[in-house]
C-alpha positions, 0 to 999 in steps of 0.5 A: 491528477484529477479527483485528488480531493475526492481520492484522499479520504478525510479520516480523523486518525487514518493516514494515506487512506485513498479511494482507487475509484475513477481511474481510467483504463486503456480501453476507456473503461472507469474503476467503480468507486466504493469498491477498493481503497488503500491506506496505512494502519488502522489501529489508531481509527476513532469511533468516527472513523469506523462509522464512516468506513462502515457507511462507506461499505467496508467488507474486506481488510487486507492486512499486509503487515508482519505478524509483529506489526499486527501484534504491536498495532492491531487493527480497528475495524467495523464490526461487519468487516472481515479481517484477512492477514496477508503478510508480505514479510515474515518482519517489516523490512520497510522499517516503517513500523519502527520509524512510526514509533516516533522514538526509534531511528533504524540503523540499517546495516549499521548505517542510519543514513541508508534508507534510500538504498535500503528502500531499493532492496525492499522493493526488490525483495517484494517482487522476488520473495516467496512469501510476498508472491503468496500474500499478494495471491491471498489479495487477489483471492479476496478481491475476486470475492468482493463481487457485490455492489458498493462493498469495499476491500481495504489493503494495507500495511504500516504507512500504506506506501511500499507493500500497499503500494505494489498491491495497488501496481499489481491491481491497477495493472491487472485492471488495465490502468496505464502505467503512467497513471499507476505511476501517479497514484504510487506517488500520491502517498507523498502528498497524502502523507506529508503532513504526518512525515513533517510531523514525524520529522519535527518530533524526532528533532525535538527528541534530539535527532539533529543530523540532516543525514539521518533525518533525510534518511528517515524521510526516505523510509517514510516517503515513496520515490520513482527509483523505488518502483523502478527497482521492482520494475527492473526485477519484474522484467528480469523475472517475467519480461512485464508486469502482465506476465509476472501477474499471471506466472509469478502471482498466479493470477490466470486470464479468467480471474483478470476477466472476473476482476474487471467485471467486479471493478470496471464500469 
């Protein structure tokens, strides 16, 4: 992918911070830089990180995490940024927040090695859940108010890959970015998160977790995979036929709002 170095923002304690600017649409428009970024959690940001985000133009922070995740690790924000809670799930179905504690291996349905299948279920729930649909509608509401030049909306969850990943899929689709490019952005998480995930696995090994199947399951929980997105796409197709219909019919983003989004975010 082009511009990866420019796309991944280099923060001291920020994981998976990425620009969505620069992507081309099917009608040869380009997403503006300094308008919308995606990330993992904000609870560990340093003073330098907060100053960076302030200078970057951060205006809105849309948090897709559950109330429990928010209570355990509240966001740190520059003083001028507006915080918006848009919980996709009542509890963190992705298990990412538990794994990130670096001391917990979640047993999914009693099986600590079932991360891959579990994540496909998570993506199906993102598509079908009413709370999820409402959260993403809130996301679009805030995107539509971010109409000042060089003001940035950030959206995130705990790992910045599943709830955030689908938020990016919806937004990029609405802006007219081709699906092959959207999938490249989705998979860029594995590159942006690699050092973090490798370090997490090493930490778990030092705590005595040596079973390769369990560690593989943790890696499945902490990365993204084309099969996860394919599970979401299948649910979308069954519900709405295609993603454009899904955004209109299930997320209730009407055509005039799509036009407004394109006016705000595209050059």
